[in-house]
N, C-alpha and C positions, 0 to 999 in steps of 0.2 A: 197446682191444678188451676185451671182457668175458672173464673167465677161461674160461668154458665154450664160447666160440666157437672155430671152427677158425682156423688161421693163414691158410688160403686155402680157398675153396670155389667150385665151378663147376657150372653147369647145362649139360650138353652136348647133351641130346636135346630136351627140351621145357621150357617155362617152368612152374615149379611152386614150391611154398612151401619145398621142401627141395632141397639140391644132389644131383647125381649123384656128384660127386667131392669129397672133402675131403682137404686136405693138412695134416698136423700135423708140426711140428718140435718134438721132445721134448727139452727141455733139463734137466728135473729129473724124477726118478722119483717114483712115488706119485701121490696125488691121485685125482680122479674118473676112473672108467673110462669114457672118452668113447666107446669102441666100443659099449657098451651103448646109449647115447643115440642114436648114429648109426644103430644097427640098428633101434631103435624108430621112427626117422624114415624109414627105408627108403633111407638113403644107400647107393648101389650099390657104391662103392669108397672106401676110406680108405687113403691113402698116408701112412706114418709114417717120418720121418727121425729116427733116434736112434743116437748113437754111431757116426756115419759109415756107417750101413747104411740103405738104403731098403727098407721092407717094404710090400708091397701086400696089402691085406685086401679080398677080394671077398665081397659078400653072397651067401649061398647059403641060401635059404629064411629061416631065423630066426637065423642066426649068420654070423660071418665066417670065411672060410678064407684062410690065407696062400697067396699065389700068386707065381710068378716073372714073371708077365706081366699087364698090364692087359687087361681085357675091353672097357673103354670106349675105350681107345686101343691096339688090338691091333698096330698097325704101329710103335709107339714102342719102340725098343730100350732097355729099362730098364737093362741093364748098362752100355751106352754112356752113357746119361743120368747115371747115378750117378757116373761119372768126372768130370763137369763141374760137379756141384752145389757143390762146395766151392772152386771157383776164386775167388781173391781178386778178380780183375777180371771183372765180369759180361760186359762187351763181348767180351773174349777168349774167355770160356767159350762164349758164343753162337756166335761166329765159328768156333771150332774144332769145336764140336758140329755145326754145319751142314756144315762141310767133311768131317767124319767120316761124316755121313749120306750125302753125295753120293758119297763113295768106296765106301760099301757098296752103293750102287745100281748101280755099274758093275762 
């Protein structure tokens, strides 16, 4: 993967040349300010995982604002999701996350 590409990116609404959502896992500090580039492209949300914290940056006109909730995925419980991101076993993480979601619905 090229250094300036996101770790993951998704088009959630319509097919276009840039994604709606970018996910970045930050393992080193410094380097290019990717948020500026994403802003110029019009990426609506950037999720950054750094030092065990998930930050959501939502595009508001010409800059990003930090938010505790996704506008693109408003029903996704971010705090609950964050608990399962670092699970060693991905299968267990998905199973337990689904179970937690079901118990929240009832």
